[in-house]
C-alpha positions as CSV (number, residue, x, y, z in Angstrom):
1,M,0.0,0.0,0.0
2,A,2.9,2.4,0.8
3,R,4.4,1.7,-2.7
4,F,1.1,2.5,-4.4
5,F,0.8,6.0,-2.9
6,S,4.4,7.0,-3.2
7,R,4.3,8.5,-6.7
8,P,1.2,10.7,-6.3
9,I,2.5,12.1,-3.1
10,V,5.8,13.1,-4.7
11,G,3.9,14.8,-7.6
12,I,1.8,16.8,-5.2
13,A,4.8,17.9,-3.3
14,L,6.5,19.2,-6.5
15,V,3.4,21.2,-7.5
16,L,3.2,22.8,-4.0
17,A,6.9,23.7,-4.1
18,T,6.5,25.5,-7.5
19,I,3.5,27.5,-6.4
20,L,5.4,28.6,-3.2
21,G,8.4,29.7,-5.2
22,A,6.3,31.8,-7.6
23,G,4.6,33.5,-4.7
24,I,7.9,34.5,-3.1
25,Y,9.2,35.9,-6.5
26,F,6.2,38.1,-7.1
27,A,6.2,39.3,-3.5
28,S,9.9,40.3,-3.8
29,R,9.0,42.2,-7.1
30,Q,6.3,44.2,-5.4
31,T,8.6,45.2,-2.5
32,A,11.6,46.2,-4.7
33,P,12.4,50.0,-4.8
34,A,11.3,51.9,-7.9
35,P,14.1,52.9,-10.3
36,A,15.3,56.5,-10.1
37,S,13.8,58.8,-12.7
38,A,15.9,59.7,-15.8
39,A,18.2,62.6,-15.5
40,P,17.1,65.7,-17.2
41,Q,18.5,66.2,-20.8
42,A,21.7,68.2,-21.0
43,G,21.4,71.6,-22.6
44,G,20.4,75.1,-21.7
45,P,18.0,76.3,-19.0
46,G,15.1,74.0,-18.4
47,G,16.8,71.2,-20.4
48,A,16.4,72.8,-23.9
49,P,18.6,70.9,-26.4
50,P,21.5,72.8,-28.0
51,V,21.6,73.7,-31.7
52,T,24.1,75.7,-33.8
53,V,22.8,78.8,-35.5
54,S,24.2,81.4,-37.9
55,A,23.1,84.3,-40.0
56,P,23.2,83.6,-43.8
57,V,26.3,84.5,-45.7
58,K,25.8,87.5,-48.0
59,R,28.0,88.0,-51.1
60,S,27.9,88.7,-54.8
61,V,27.4,85.5,-56.8
62,T,26.7,84.4,-60.3
63,E,24.5,81.4,-61.0
64,W,25.6,78.9,-63.6
65,L,24.1,76.4,-65.9
66,E,25.9,73.0,-65.9
67,F,25.7,70.3,-68.5
68,T,27.4,67.0,-69.3
69,G,28.8,66.6,-72.8
70,Q,31.4,65.1,-75.0
71,F,34.6,66.3,-76.6
72,A,34.8,65.9,-80.4
73,A,37.5,66.6,-83.0
74,V,37.0,69.6,-85.3
75,D,38.2,67.5,-88.2
76,H,37.7,63.8,-88.7
77,V,39.0,62.2,-91.9
78,E,38.7,58.7,-93.2
79,L,41.7,58.2,-95.5
80,R,40.8,56.1,-98.5
81,A,42.6,55.3,-101.7
82,R,41.7,57.3,-104.9
83,V,43.5,55.0,-107.3
84,G,44.0,51.3,-107.3
85,G,47.3,49.4,-107.1
86,Y,49.6,47.6,-104.7
87,L,50.6,49.3,-101.5
88,T,54.4,49.7,-101.4
89,D,55.2,52.0,-98.5
90,I,53.8,53.2,-95.1
91,H,55.5,56.3,-93.8
92,F,54.1,56.7,-90.3
93,A,53.7,54.9,-87.0
94,D,50.3,54.2,-85.6
95,G,49.1,57.0,-83.3
96,Q,51.7,59.5,-84.6
97,M,51.0,63.2,-84.8
98,V,51.1,64.3,-88.4
99,Q,51.0,67.6,-90.2
100,K,48.9,68.6,-93.2
101,G,50.8,67.4,-96.3
102,D,52.9,64.7,-94.7
103,L,53.3,61.6,-96.8
104,L,51.5,58.6,-95.3
105,F,51.2,55.9,-98.0
106,T,52.7,55.1,-101.4
107,I,50.9,53.0,-104.0
108,D,53.0,51.4,-106.8
109,P,53.2,54.4,-109.3
110,R,54.6,52.4,-112.3
111,P,51.3,51.5,-114.0
112,H,50.1,55.1,-113.6
113,E,53.4,56.4,-115.1
114,I,52.8,54.2,-118.1
115,A,49.2,55.5,-118.4
116,L,50.5,59.1,-118.3
117,A,53.1,58.5,-121.0
118,S,50.4,56.9,-123.2
119,A,48.0,59.9,-122.6
120,R,50.8,62.3,-123.6
121,A,51.5,60.4,-126.8
122,K,47.8,60.5,-127.7
123,L,47.8,64.2,-127.0
124,D,50.7,64.7,-129.4
125,Q,48.9,62.7,-132.0
126,A,45.7,64.6,-131.6
127,S,47.5,68.0,-131.7
128,S,49.2,67.0,-135.0
129,S,45.8,66.0,-136.5
130,R,44.3,69.3,-135.3
131,D,47.1,71.3,-136.9
132,F,46.8,69.3,-140.2
133,A,43.1,69.9,-140.3
134,G,43.6,73.6,-139.7
135,R,46.0,73.8,-142.6
136,Q,43.6,71.9,-144.8
137,L,40.8,74.3,-143.9
138,S,42.9,77.3,-144.7
139,R,43.8,76.0,-148.2
140,V,40.2,75.1,-149.1
141,D,39.0,78.5,-147.7
142,E,41.4,80.3,-150.0
143,L,40.3,78.2,-153.0
144,Q,36.7,78.8,-152.3
145,R,37.1,82.5,-152.2
146,R,38.5,82.3,-155.8
147,D,35.6,79.9,-156.8
148,Y,38.1,77.1,-157.3
149,A,36.5,74.8,-154.6
150,P,32.9,73.9,-153.9
151,Q,31.2,75.1,-150.6
152,T,30.6,71.5,-149.6
153,L,34.4,70.8,-149.5
154,L,34.8,73.9,-147.3
155,D,32.1,72.7,-145.0
156,Q,33.8,69.3,-144.8
157,R,37.2,70.8,-143.9
158,Q,35.5,73.0,-141.2
159,T,33.9,69.9,-139.7
160,E,37.2,68.0,-139.7
161,S,39.0,70.9,-138.1
162,K,36.5,71.2,-135.3
163,G,36.6,67.4,-134.7
164,A,40.4,67.4,-134.6
165,G,40.3,70.3,-132.1
166,A,37.8,68.5,-129.9
167,A,40.0,65.3,-130.0
168,A,43.0,67.4,-128.9
169,E,41.1,68.8,-126.0
170,A,40.0,65.3,-125.0
171,A,43.6,64.0,-125.2
172,R,44.7,67.0,-123.0
173,A,42.0,66.1,-120.4
174,A,43.2,62.5,-120.4
175,V,46.7,63.7,-119.7
176,R,45.5,65.8,-116.7
177,E,43.6,62.7,-115.4
178,A,46.7,60.5,-115.7
179,E,48.8,63.2,-113.9
180,L,46.2,63.3,-111.1
181,N,46.2,59.5,-110.8
182,L,49.9,59.5,-110.6
183,Q,49.8,62.1,-107.8
184,F,47.2,60.0,-106.0
185,T,49.7,57.2,-105.6
186,R,51.3,59.4,-102.9
187,I,48.6,59.7,-100.2
188,T,49.3,62.6,-97.9
189,A,47.6,63.9,-94.7
190,P,44.7,66.3,-95.6
191,V,44.6,67.8,-92.1
192,S,46.9,68.0,-89.1
193,G,46.2,65.7,-86.2
194,R,46.7,62.2,-84.7
195,V,46.7,59.3,-87.2
196,G,45.0,56.1,-86.2
197,A,46.0,52.5,-86.7
198,R,46.7,51.4,-90.3
199,Q,44.0,49.2,-91.8
200,I,46.1,47.6,-94.4
201,S,49.6,46.2,-94.7
202,I,52.3,46.6,-97.4
203,G,51.8,44.3,-100.4
204,N,48.0,44.4,-100.4
205,L,46.0,45.4,-103.4
206,V,44.3,48.8,-102.8
207,S,40.9,49.2,-104.4
208,A,39.4,52.5,-105.6
209,T,36.2,51.2,-107.1
210,T,32.7,51.5,-105.6
211,T,34.0,51.0,-102.0
212,P,37.5,52.5,-101.8
213,T,39.8,50.8,-99.4
214,L,40.0,52.4,-95.9
215,L,43.7,53.0,-95.1
216,T,43.5,54.9,-91.7
217,T,41.8,57.8,-90.0
218,I,43.0,61.2,-88.8
219,V,41.4,63.3,-86.1
220,S,42.5,66.9,-85.3
221,Q,43.6,67.6,-81.7
222,D,43.7,71.3,-81.2
223,P,41.2,72.9,-80.8
224,L,38.4,70.5,-79.9
225,Y,34.6,70.8,-79.9
226,F,32.5,70.1,-76.8
227,T,29.0,69.2,-77.7
228,F,26.1,69.0,-75.2
229,D,22.3,69.3,-75.1
230,M,20.4,72.0,-73.1
231,S,16.7,72.0,-72.3
232,E,14.2,74.6,-73.5
233,A,14.1,76.1,-70.0
234,D,17.9,76.4,-69.9
235,L,18.0,77.9,-73.4
236,L,15.5,80.6,-72.3
237,A,17.5,81.3,-69.1
238,F,20.7,81.6,-71.2
239,Q,19.0,84.0,-73.7
240,R,17.7,86.2,-70.9
241,V,21.3,86.9,-70.0
242,H,23.1,86.8,-73.3
243,G,20.4,87.5,-75.8
244,A,19.4,85.6,-78.9
245,V,21.9,84.4,-81.5
246,S,22.5,87.1,-84.1
247,A,21.3,86.8,-87.7
248,Q,24.9,86.1,-88.8
249,G,25.1,83.2,-86.3
250,Q,27.8,84.9,-84.3
251,L,28.2,83.5,-80.8
252,D,31.1,84.0,-78.4
253,V,30.2,83.4,-74.8
254,P,32.9,82.4,-72.2
255,V,32.4,79.0,-70.6
256,E,34.3,76.8,-68.1
257,L,34.9,73.1,-68.5
258,R,36.4,70.2,-66.5
259,L,37.1,66.6,-67.1
260,M,35.2,63.9,-65.3
261,D,38.0,63.3,-62.8
262,E,38.5,67.0,-62.1
263,K,36.9,69.1,-59.3
264,A,37.9,72.6,-60.3
265,W,36.7,74.4,-63.4
266,G,40.2,75.1,-64.7
267,R,39.6,74.9,-68.4
268,K,38.3,77.9,-70.4
269,G,36.4,77.8,-73.7
270,R,34.0,79.7,-75.8
271,L,30.4,78.8,-76.7
272,T,30.3,79.3,-80.4
273,F,27.2,77.4,-81.7
274,I,23.6,76.7,-80.8
275,D,21.5,74.6,-83.2
276,N,18.6,76.1,-85.2
277,Q,15.8,74.2,-83.6
278,L,14.7,72.1,-80.6
279,D,14.5,68.4,-80.9
280,K,10.7,67.5,-80.9
281,A,11.2,64.2,-79.1
282,S,13.5,65.3,-76.2
283,G,12.7,69.0,-76.0
284,T,16.5,69.8,-76.1
285,I,18.7,71.7,-78.4
286,R,22.3,70.9,-79.4
287,A,25.0,73.4,-78.4
288,R,28.8,73.4,-79.0
289,A,31.8,75.1,-77.4
290,T,35.3,75.3,-78.6
291,I,38.3,74.7,-76.3
292,A,42.0,74.8,-76.8
293,N,44.0,71.5,-76.4
294,T,47.5,72.6,-77.0
295,D,49.0,69.8,-74.8
296,N,46.8,67.2,-76.6
297,F,45.7,65.9,-73.1
298,I,42.0,65.7,-74.0
299,A,41.2,62.8,-76.3
300,P,38.3,63.3,-78.7
301,G,35.3,61.3,-77.5
302,A,36.0,61.9,-73.8
303,F,33.2,63.1,-71.5
304,G,33.2,66.2,-69.4
305,R,31.2,69.0,-67.7
306,I,30.6,72.5,-68.9
307,R,29.1,75.5,-67.1
308,M,28.1,79.0,-68.4
309,P,26.7,82.1,-66.6
310,A,22.9,81.9,-66.1
311,T,22.6,85.2,-64.4
312,A,24.4,88.5,-64.0
313,P,26.2,89.0,-60.7
314,F,23.8,89.7,-57.8
315,E,23.8,89.9,-54.0
316,A,22.6,86.6,-52.5
317,L,22.1,84.9,-49.2
318,L,23.9,81.6,-48.8
319,L,23.3,78.7,-46.5
320,P,24.8,75.2,-46.2
321,D,22.8,72.8,-48.3
322,A,22.3,70.5,-45.3
323,A,20.4,73.4,-43.5
324,V,17.6,73.2,-46.1
325,V,15.0,70.5,-45.5
326,T,12.2,69.3,-47.7
327,D,8.6,69.3,-46.5
328,Q,6.5,67.6,-49.2
329,N,6.9,70.1,-52.1
330,R,8.4,72.9,-50.1
331,K,11.9,73.8,-49.0
332,I,12.2,74.9,-45.3
333,V,14.9,76.2,-43.0
334,M,14.6,76.2,-39.2
335,T,15.2,79.6,-37.6
336,V,15.5,80.4,-33.8
337,T,13.7,83.4,-32.4
338,P,15.3,85.6,-29.6
339,D,13.4,83.6,-27.0
340,G,14.8,80.3,-28.2
341,T,11.7,79.1,-30.1
342,V,12.2,77.1,-33.3
343,A,10.3,78.8,-36.2
344,P,10.2,77.1,-39.7
345,R,10.5,79.3,-42.7
346,P,9.5,78.3,-46.3
347,V,12.2,79.4,-48.7
348,E,12.9,79.6,-52.4
349,I,16.3,78.2,-53.2
350,G,18.7,78.5,-56.2
351,G,21.8,76.7,-57.2
352,L,25.0,75.7,-55.4
353,I,27.9,78.2,-55.1
354,D,31.1,76.7,-53.6
355,G,29.0,74.2,-51.7
356,L,26.5,76.7,-50.3
357,R,22.9,76.9,-51.4
358,I,21.5,80.2,-52.7
359,V,18.3,81.3,-50.9
360,R,16.3,83.6,-53.1
361,S,13.5,84.5,-50.6
362,G,12.0,83.5,-47.2
363,I,14.7,84.7,-44.8
364,G,16.5,87.9,-44.0
365,P,20.2,88.6,-43.6
366,D,19.9,88.8,-39.8
367,D,17.8,85.6,-39.2
368,Q,19.4,82.9,-37.1
369,V,19.2,79.7,-39.1
370,V,19.9,76.3,-37.6
371,I,23.0,74.9,-39.4
372,N,23.7,72.0,-37.0
373,G,21.4,69.9,-34.8
374,L,18.4,69.9,-37.1
375,L,17.1,66.7,-35.5
376,R,16.8,68.5,-32.2
377,A,15.1,71.6,-33.7
378,R,11.4,70.7,-33.8
379,P,8.9,73.5,-34.8
380,G,7.6,75.4,-31.8
381,S,10.0,73.8,-29.3
382,K,12.6,75.5,-27.2
383,V,16.3,75.2,-28.0
384,T,19.5,76.6,-26.8
385,A,21.1,78.6,-29.7
386,Q,24.9,78.4,-29.9
387,P,26.6,80.7,-32.4
388,G,28.4,79.0,-35.3
389,T,30.1,80.0,-38.6
390,I,29.3,79.1,-42.2
391,K,32.4,78.1,-44.1
């Protein structure tokens, strides 16, 4: 009988022990001392959080229009053969700078020398026939005046003389053509610039038929064009300052450029061309500036940035760009009143000048604007304003 009741008795004892332990735990929780209240937030009087404020910077500035564009060579020539023949010589190294008139390729001139000699011989023959026909015409003309020759014979001699003269002119033209073909066996640079890689090797047959053989390319290096697209709004802003393009198409506006890895606008150029119409699909217009490249550092095809004056110099208020916050579709800055209250001000902003944002309207030159600690500056709350400096 003792063995039968041993297991239930043990189970009941464990349950009672668990309940007793839980009661002691909750009793100790109720009698534990309450934690100390949080210390007041550091700051000014009454625990107002600190923020850094400053008046806007006032100075004379010029707003700029900036665009991304691409450098392009003023002259780009695909050098192709004008006469056929075997290529005998190449007189340049790939990538070499060449001057206008430099000899680049030589095609075997011997067949063209033979053609020129044959054309000159035919010219001599045609000239002799023309002279003979002229003498014949003179004799018949004299006989006809004395009524010793019929008019039909005179007409025949006149026709023969004109035909012989035409044949001589045709032979002379053939000589000129043969001379040109002989000159074309020496292929020279039509412009100064950097020559590309040769597209054919010595010993190959050069063709000058329907699709002339491409030999190489030449692109000019100095100066370069910089082409870019501006929107209709940017075009109107530009014309408000600089006026419309003259009827003669004259345009000469100073611009500044930089390469994609450059920070400073250290390169100077001139805006010299704006296209005659806006693109209907994109609503943009093509423009082009000219820039010197005396050191040949800029490669045609490289990308860069360009900027041009969008306004005349004017007095502006400047703030750090981080001090301007966005509230839906508005731009706002936080100002601090003399009693330490945060007052938001809607503003109209402009472009960036040396890292500072132009504020067109909404604040005055003496307003204290929060430039650091914006997360602690809630509208209507109290803050401790600490003076700062806008760099």
